[in-house]
C-alpha positions as CSV (number, residue, x, y, z in Angstrom):
1,M,17.3,46.5,-29.6
2,T,18.7,50.0,-28.7
3,E,17.1,51.5,-25.8
4,R,15.8,55.0,-25.9
5,L,16.6,56.8,-22.7
6,T,15.4,60.2,-21.5
7,P,17.0,62.3,-18.7
8,T,15.0,61.1,-15.8
9,S,16.9,59.8,-12.5
10,A,15.6,56.2,-13.4
11,H,16.9,56.5,-16.9
12,M,20.2,58.0,-16.0
13,Q,20.8,55.2,-13.5
14,R,19.8,52.7,-16.3
15,A,22.4,54.4,-18.5
16,A,25.2,54.0,-15.9
17,D,24.2,50.5,-15.0
18,L,24.4,49.5,-18.7
19,L,28.0,51.1,-18.8
20,A,28.9,49.1,-15.8
21,N,27.7,45.8,-17.4
22,G,29.8,46.3,-20.5
23,A,27.0,47.8,-22.7
24,L,27.5,50.7,-25.2
25,V,25.6,53.9,-24.3
26,A,25.5,57.0,-26.5
27,F,25.1,60.2,-24.5
28,P,25.2,64.0,-25.3
29,T,28.0,66.3,-24.6
30,E,28.3,69.9,-25.4
31,T,30.3,68.8,-28.4
32,V,28.6,65.8,-30.1
33,Y,26.9,62.6,-29.0
34,G,29.6,60.2,-27.7
35,L,29.4,56.4,-27.8
36,G,30.5,55.4,-24.3
37,A,32.0,52.3,-22.9
38,D,33.9,51.4,-19.8
39,A,37.5,52.4,-20.6
40,R,38.9,49.5,-18.4
41,N,36.8,47.0,-20.0
42,G,38.6,45.7,-23.2
43,R,35.6,43.7,-24.5
44,A,33.5,46.7,-24.1
45,V,35.9,49.0,-25.9
46,A,36.2,46.5,-28.7
47,E,32.5,46.8,-29.2
48,I,33.0,50.4,-29.9
49,Y,35.3,49.6,-32.9
50,A,32.9,47.1,-34.1
51,A,29.8,49.2,-33.9
52,K,31.4,52.0,-35.5
53,G,33.6,50.1,-37.9
54,R,36.3,52.2,-36.6
55,P,40.0,51.3,-37.3
56,S,41.8,50.0,-34.2
57,F,44.8,52.2,-34.7
58,N,42.6,55.3,-34.1
59,P,42.8,56.1,-30.4
60,L,39.8,57.2,-28.2
61,I,39.2,60.0,-25.9
62,V,38.6,59.1,-22.1
63,H,35.7,61.1,-20.5
64,V,36.0,62.0,-16.7
65,P,34.0,64.2,-14.5
66,S,37.0,66.4,-13.2
67,S,40.8,67.3,-13.4
68,E,41.2,65.3,-10.5
69,A,40.0,62.1,-12.0
70,A,42.1,62.9,-15.1
71,Q,45.1,62.8,-13.0
72,S,44.5,59.0,-12.3
73,Y,45.1,58.1,-16.1
74,G,47.4,60.7,-17.5
75,V,50.7,62.0,-16.2
76,W,49.9,65.6,-15.0
77,S,52.0,68.8,-15.6
78,E,51.8,72.4,-14.8
79,T,50.8,73.1,-18.5
80,A,47.9,70.4,-18.1
81,Q,46.6,72.3,-15.1
82,R,46.7,75.6,-16.7
83,F,44.6,74.2,-19.5
84,A,42.3,72.3,-17.1
85,D,41.7,75.5,-15.1
86,A,41.0,77.6,-18.2
87,F,38.8,75.2,-20.3
88,W,37.4,72.3,-18.4
89,P,34.7,71.3,-18.2
90,G,34.5,72.2,-21.9
91,P,35.6,71.1,-25.5
92,L,39.3,70.6,-25.2
93,S,41.1,67.3,-24.8
94,M,44.6,66.7,-23.7
95,V,46.8,64.0,-24.9
96,L,49.0,63.0,-21.7
97,P,51.7,60.4,-21.1
98,L,49.7,57.3,-19.9
99,R,50.1,56.4,-16.3
100,R,51.5,53.1,-15.9
101,D,48.8,52.2,-13.3
102,A,46.0,53.7,-15.3
103,G,44.2,50.5,-15.8
104,L,42.8,51.4,-19.2
105,S,42.3,49.0,-22.0
106,E,45.1,49.1,-24.6
107,L,42.4,49.5,-27.1
108,V,41.5,52.9,-25.8
109,T,45.2,54.1,-26.4
110,A,45.7,52.1,-29.6
111,G,48.8,50.7,-28.1
112,L,50.3,54.2,-27.8
113,E,52.0,55.4,-24.5
114,S,49.7,58.4,-24.3
115,V,45.9,58.8,-23.5
116,A,43.6,61.5,-24.6
117,I,41.5,62.9,-21.7
118,R,38.6,65.3,-21.5
119,V,36.1,66.7,-18.9
120,P,32.9,67.4,-20.8
121,A,30.5,70.3,-20.0
122,G,26.7,69.6,-20.0
123,D,24.7,68.6,-17.1
124,L,23.7,65.1,-18.6
125,A,27.3,64.1,-19.4
126,Q,28.5,65.2,-16.0
127,E,25.6,63.3,-14.2
128,L,26.3,60.1,-16.2
129,L,30.0,60.2,-15.4
130,Q,29.3,60.7,-11.9
131,R,26.9,58.0,-11.5
132,F,29.1,55.5,-13.3
133,N,32.2,56.7,-11.3
134,G,34.8,55.5,-13.7
135,P,36.6,56.4,-17.1
136,V,34.2,56.4,-20.1
137,A,35.9,56.0,-23.6
138,A,33.7,58.0,-26.0
139,P,34.3,58.6,-29.7
140,S,31.5,60.1,-31.7
141,A,28.4,58.0,-31.7
142,N,28.2,57.5,-35.7
143,P,29.5,54.9,-38.2
144,S,33.3,55.5,-38.6
145,G,34.0,58.3,-41.1
146,R,30.7,59.6,-41.4
147,I,28.9,62.8,-40.1
148,S,29.2,63.3,-36.5
149,P,25.8,63.1,-34.5
150,T,24.4,66.2,-32.8
151,T,21.0,64.8,-31.9
152,A,19.8,61.3,-30.6
153,A,18.1,60.9,-34.0
154,H,21.4,61.2,-35.7
155,V,22.8,58.4,-33.6
156,L,19.9,56.1,-34.2
157,A,20.0,56.7,-37.9
158,G,23.5,55.0,-37.9
159,L,23.7,52.7,-34.9
160,D,20.1,51.6,-34.0
161,G,20.4,47.9,-33.0
162,K,24.0,48.0,-32.7
163,I,24.3,49.7,-29.3
164,G,22.6,49.2,-25.9
165,A,21.2,52.5,-25.5
166,V,20.9,56.4,-26.5
167,L,20.4,58.9,-23.8
168,D,18.5,61.7,-25.5
169,G,19.5,65.2,-24.3
170,G,18.4,67.2,-27.4
171,A,20.8,69.1,-29.7
172,C,24.3,69.7,-28.7
173,S,25.3,73.1,-28.1
174,V,28.9,73.4,-29.4
175,G,28.2,70.9,-32.3
176,L,31.9,70.5,-33.2
177,E,34.3,68.0,-31.5
178,S,36.8,69.1,-29.0
179,S,40.3,70.7,-29.8
180,I,43.0,68.2,-28.9
181,I,46.3,69.4,-27.5
182,G,49.3,67.1,-27.3
183,L,51.2,67.5,-24.0
184,T,53.7,64.4,-24.5
185,G,56.2,67.0,-25.6
186,E,56.2,70.4,-26.9
187,P,52.4,71.6,-26.7
188,T,51.0,70.7,-30.0
189,L,47.5,71.2,-31.8
190,L,46.6,67.5,-32.7
191,R,43.1,68.6,-33.9
192,A,41.2,72.0,-34.3
193,G,38.0,71.9,-32.4
194,G,35.6,73.6,-30.1
195,V,38.2,75.8,-28.4
196,P,40.0,78.2,-30.9
197,R,43.6,78.0,-31.3
198,E,43.9,81.7,-30.4
199,A,42.4,81.0,-27.0
200,I,44.6,78.1,-26.4
201,E,47.7,80.1,-27.2
202,E,46.7,83.0,-25.0
203,V,46.5,80.6,-22.0
204,L,49.9,79.0,-23.0
205,G,51.5,82.2,-23.6
206,A,53.2,80.8,-26.8
207,S,52.5,79.5,-30.2
208,L,51.3,75.9,-30.5
209,R,53.3,73.6,-32.6
210,M,51.2,72.0,-35.4
211,A,50.8,68.1,-35.8
212,V,52.9,66.3,-38.3
213,E,50.7,65.4,-41.2
214,G,50.0,61.8,-41.6
215,E,50.7,60.8,-38.0
216,I,47.7,59.2,-35.9
217,T,48.5,60.2,-32.4
218,A,45.0,61.3,-31.4
219,P,41.3,60.9,-32.6
220,G,40.0,62.7,-35.7
221,Q,43.3,62.7,-37.7
222,I,42.3,60.3,-40.5
223,A,42.2,62.1,-43.7
224,S,38.8,61.1,-44.8
225,H,36.4,61.7,-41.9
226,Y,33.0,63.1,-41.0
227,A,31.9,62.5,-44.4
228,P,28.3,62.5,-45.9
229,N,27.4,59.8,-48.6
230,A,27.2,62.9,-51.2
231,R,30.5,64.2,-52.6
232,V,31.5,67.6,-51.0
233,R,32.8,70.6,-53.0
234,L,34.4,73.3,-50.7
235,N,34.9,77.1,-51.2
236,A,32.2,77.3,-53.8
237,I,31.7,80.9,-54.9
238,A,28.9,79.9,-57.3
239,W,26.4,77.0,-57.3
240,E,26.3,74.3,-59.9
241,V,22.9,73.0,-61.3
242,G,21.6,70.1,-59.1
243,E,23.9,70.6,-56.1
244,K,22.7,70.8,-52.6
245,T,24.1,74.1,-51.1
246,L,25.5,75.0,-47.7
247,G,26.0,78.8,-47.2
248,F,27.6,81.1,-45.0
249,G,26.6,84.7,-44.5
250,P,23.8,86.4,-46.4
251,M,23.1,84.4,-49.5
252,A,20.6,82.1,-51.3
253,C,21.2,78.4,-50.3
254,D,19.3,75.4,-49.3
255,L,20.8,75.7,-45.7
256,N,22.9,78.5,-44.1
257,L,25.3,77.7,-41.3
258,S,24.8,81.3,-40.2
259,E,23.2,84.1,-42.2
260,T,24.9,86.6,-40.0
261,G,28.3,85.2,-40.3
262,D,28.5,84.0,-36.7
263,L,31.2,81.2,-36.5
264,V,29.9,79.9,-33.2
265,E,26.5,79.5,-34.7
266,A,27.9,78.0,-37.7
267,A,30.0,75.3,-35.8
268,A,26.7,74.4,-33.9
269,N,25.0,73.9,-37.2
270,L,27.7,72.1,-39.2
271,F,26.9,68.5,-38.7
272,G,23.2,68.8,-38.5
273,H,22.9,70.7,-41.7
274,L,25.3,67.9,-43.3
275,H,22.9,65.5,-42.2
276,R,20.0,67.4,-43.7
277,L,21.5,68.0,-47.0
278,D,22.8,64.2,-47.3
279,A,19.1,63.3,-47.1
280,M,18.1,65.6,-50.0
281,D,18.1,64.8,-53.6
282,G,21.0,66.2,-55.6
283,I,24.3,65.5,-57.3
284,G,26.5,66.7,-54.4
285,I,27.0,69.2,-51.5
286,A,28.5,72.6,-52.2
287,V,29.9,74.6,-49.4
288,A,30.5,78.4,-49.4
289,P,33.8,79.6,-48.3
290,I,34.3,79.9,-44.3
291,P,36.7,82.1,-42.6
292,R,39.7,80.3,-41.1
293,L,39.6,82.6,-37.9
294,G,38.7,81.3,-34.5
295,L,36.3,78.3,-34.8
296,G,36.5,78.6,-38.5
297,A,39.6,76.8,-38.5
298,A,38.0,73.8,-36.9
299,I,34.9,74.1,-39.3
300,N,37.2,74.0,-42.4
301,D,39.1,71.0,-40.8
302,R,36.0,69.0,-40.6
303,L,34.8,70.2,-44.1
304,Q,38.2,69.2,-45.7
305,R,38.0,65.8,-44.3
306,A,34.4,65.4,-45.4
307,A,35.6,66.3,-48.9
308,A,38.6,64.1,-49.0
309,P,38.8,61.0,-51.4
310,R,37.5,57.8,-49.7
């Protein structure tokens, strides 16, 4: 039976104690709800893969409360420090060379010599990490390949009875997973996400290299991912009879990511709207075109994976 926890001091400590005892705890970050386990406990990390039905070759992001804590697990660099200063706490993950003394389960890194690390924003995520006082491996708290959860209800819809607890902190503010930057060589954008590419390149002072298609070196790179049960049709300029419709900008539709064309609002609404549309009757989900500027690049990335053949 999955425990429902609220953000009281007693429940926050209960969540930390569950993690310390090897249980899985779903918790809110500013991006999406993460499914947390002690990243040093191989059995606990294996339970993440089992609960989600996640392929074991797909690495996990390690969540820590500060950049100082991150340096215990990844080999630090001047570039890593610049990104940490600019974007942490926040929706950016860095893939760093794995420290030999990191002490993380090999399942976290999927056997790679690198590790993805993030310092999440949000009071509840920070408090939980500080109470637990250790690294927490946390992919999105949903069955693998399905729509990411932005509320506790989304978590329970997919994982109720399969995990120890869910900490209900309301809806996530960003609603889109973190951007992932590879720093094991030339800085590389491995996944578009909550920090626009343009902002990352401004801090870097150079263009980012793009990931090689088909390589799995970070979370969220599987072709079919973030998918609803219904088929998804992208860049729809007209609706077909029977479709459930997801709009952007002023238009008639079932649900609108942002009637004013605000990409920040659209990112925050994306997964929640997909969940709602998936629960409606209809022959599929049609999505209006989304600009590829700023957060639009990450929104389009998630939609393309949601629409990919399964």
